[in-house]
Each structure stands twice: as C-alpha cells, then as structure tokens.
N, C-alpha and C positions, 0 to 999 in steps of 0.2 A: 396830271396825267395820269388817266387810267394804265395801271402795271399791262405788262404782257403778260400773257395765260401761262405762258411759258417760266412765272415768274415767284406766280402763284405755289404757295409748299403742296399744295395738293395737285401739280403739276411735277413735284420733283421726284424723283427716282425711289423710290422705299428700299430703304436699308435692308442684305437679306444674304442670302448665301453665304460663301465664304465671310464675306465682309462683317456681316450683322456677329457669327462665330467668331473674328477675331474682335469686336467690342465686346463679346461676353466675356470673352475668357480675362480682356484685359478687367472688368467689372470687377468679375474673382479676385484678378492680382489685387486692385485698392483694393477689395473688401477685406483680404487675406492682410495686407498693411496697416490697415486704420481704421478697419471696422465702419461697419454701416453710419452710425451717427456722423463721423470724419468725411465720408464719403460724398463728391461731390462731381453731375457734371462734367466740371470741368474737367477732375481728375480723371475721369474716365478716359474725355475725351484728347487728354493731353497721353494716356495711356497708350490709347490706340492710334495715335497720330492721325485724330478725326477733330474737325468742327465740332460746336457742339451744336448748330443747328442738324449738323446729321446724325446725331443722337436725338434730340427732336423731332426729328422725320420721322424716328421710329418709335419712341417711347414717351409717353406724355410729364414720365416726372422719375424720381432716382429709385420709386417704390418700385414701379412696372419693370424696370432696367434689371434692378437685382434681383425680383422673383426670377424672372425670364433668362438670369444667369443660371440661377441657380438650378431651374426648372433643365435648363440645357446640360446639368450634367449629372442630375439625381439617375440615381440607378433603379431600374423598372424591372427589378426580380420577378418571378412567381411565387406566387405565399408557398410557403414550403408545405406539405403535405405530406409527411414522416410515417404519419398514422399511429401518433400518440402528441398527447399537448404539448411533454418535456422536449420532444425531438422537434416538432416545429419550434419552440421557441429559441432555444438552441441555433439550428440554422439561419431564424431570422435573424439574431439579435448580434450572433458574431457572426457574422458574414460581409459582403460588401453592402455596402451602406448600411451594416449596423453600426452596433453601438462601438464595436472593436474597429469601426474603420475611424482612422485616425485624421482624416481629411473631413469628414462628414461632421465630427465629432467639433475641430475646426471652426468651420464654418458656421454651424449653428451657434457658438461662442461669439463671432462676429454678429450674428443680430438680436444677440440675445436682449439686451437693453432697450431694442428700436422694439421690440413685440409689444413692449410698456411702455413706450414714448410715444410710437406712432401710430393712430390708429387706422392709416390708410394699410402702411404698410403690413402689420399687424393683421388685419384683416384677408390681405390677399396672400398672405405669408401661410396662416390658419387654413385658408380657402385650397390653395393651388399646390403647397409644398409641403405639409404637412397631414394634408387631408387625404392622401391616397394613404400613405404611411399609418393612419388611424384606420381605415375602411379595409387592410390588410390588416393590423394587429385585431380588430374585432372579429375578423372572419375565422381567426385561427381557434379565439375561445368558442364560434361559436360551431363549429366543425367539430371541437372538442365536446360539446355540450351535445349534438346528435349523435356522438357515437359513445355519449351514454359517460363518461368522464370525469363531467363534473356535477357538484352535489346539486341539491335542487332549488337551496337560495342562491349559489353564484351569482352575481352580480357582476356583468361584463362590463357597464358602466367603469366601474371600479377597477374591476382588475383587470380587462386589456390593458389601459396606459400605467399599470404600477409597477411594470419592470425597467421601463425607462427613467420614472419618476424619481425611483430609486436610484439608479446607477449614474443619471444626471447630474442627482442632488449631492451624490458623495464625489461628486469629480468637478462638479464647481463651487460646491459650499467647503469641502474637508480636500478637495484638493486629489481625490485618488485616480489615477488615469484609470479609465474601463479597460478591464484583460477577460477576457474567455471563464477564465476562473472565477471571476466575481461574478462574472453572469450568470454561472451554473450554480452558483454555491445560492443567489439570490432567487432564484429558477425552484432550487429543492427544496431552500428554508425556509422561504417564505410565499412565491408563487402557490405553488402547487399544494402546500397544506392546507392553501386561503382556498382553495378553488377543487380541491378531487374529491368526488365520492369515494369515502374510505376501503369502499367495497372491491375498488379498481385502481391493479397496480399502478406505478408512476410510472414505468418503463424505466429504471432505476439501474 
C-alpha cells in the first residue's frame, strides 16, 4: 500500500521554536552528565520527553545535534578593541565565554575526546564552534600589528592560539583551574615578550 503523504518524513512538522530549544537544553544536560562519547539520541529524547523520531526530523545524527546545542549557548561578544594587545587579550580571555568561564571550559572538556575520535563531529566543531573564536583571536593580533605593536617577524599562526593552548594544557594536564591571574601572567611573561615590538610599551 502506498503511504499517505502525511506519513512521509518531509510532511512531518519541523522541530522549531521553544520545542527546539528544549531539546537543545536537554542535549547540553546529557552532554554535561556523560560526555559526548556516551551521549545517545535515545538519552536526549528521554531527557527532552520527546521521541527519537522527533529528533531525527531535525538532526541527522548526534554530531549535528550537539554542535547546534553548543551554538545555541555560545556567547558572541564583540571582539574587544581596548587600544592595546594586552588589554584586548585580557578582555577576550577573562570575560564571558573566555577561559575563566567555568561552563564553557567544562563543555569543552565534555567533547575533548570526541574531537580526536569522531571525524564528522570534529570537522563540524572546528568549523562552527571554534571557527569564529579562531577568527576573533587572530583579529586581535592583526589589529596589534596594524598599530605597530608587533615585531616584524611575529608569526600570528603561532601566537594567536598560544594563550588558549597554554592555559588549557595547564588545566587539563596539570589540573590547574584557569584564573584571571594565571591568564594575565601568561600574557605578560610569554605572549607579549614573544610578540611585541621592543620599542612599544606593553601597556602594563
């Protein structure tokens, strides 16, 4: 028997609005509880009090669901422009959505292993979640270069991600919780000496 048109996936109502936000919130809750590796569409459906079919009408798999959930809570603040590299770095990394944001760091921890194990998720996460942060971080250094703050040989590909790399290494490997004091010390003792034109004041 030919299925009725109303029974086909294309005819089913798309998940959107408040219901979509409820499912994304449930996704983040499950993610926080068990991490990406153990998260399943069944678990999210149960937490959201929805059917698994409802989820699949909107998301093709858990990778797309988790990335959408992360984007739903991502803070998209303006790239700081304080007039100095030091000021911009402190404003960017010590504010909401920065490395002192406990929820943001905890969320990153919950997907960390998946980035190395799940190629599809890693690609989407790097493109959609990390991508804007990488662009913003590089813009801070590009503005500093335009102001003449950086020495001629400053390698932005190395410098722009260095601060986050150092702080996250100390957190995940050494167990040191990110603090504003630690971030400022790394800026002053590592990033600025490596980047700055020696004839320019660091702004300390």
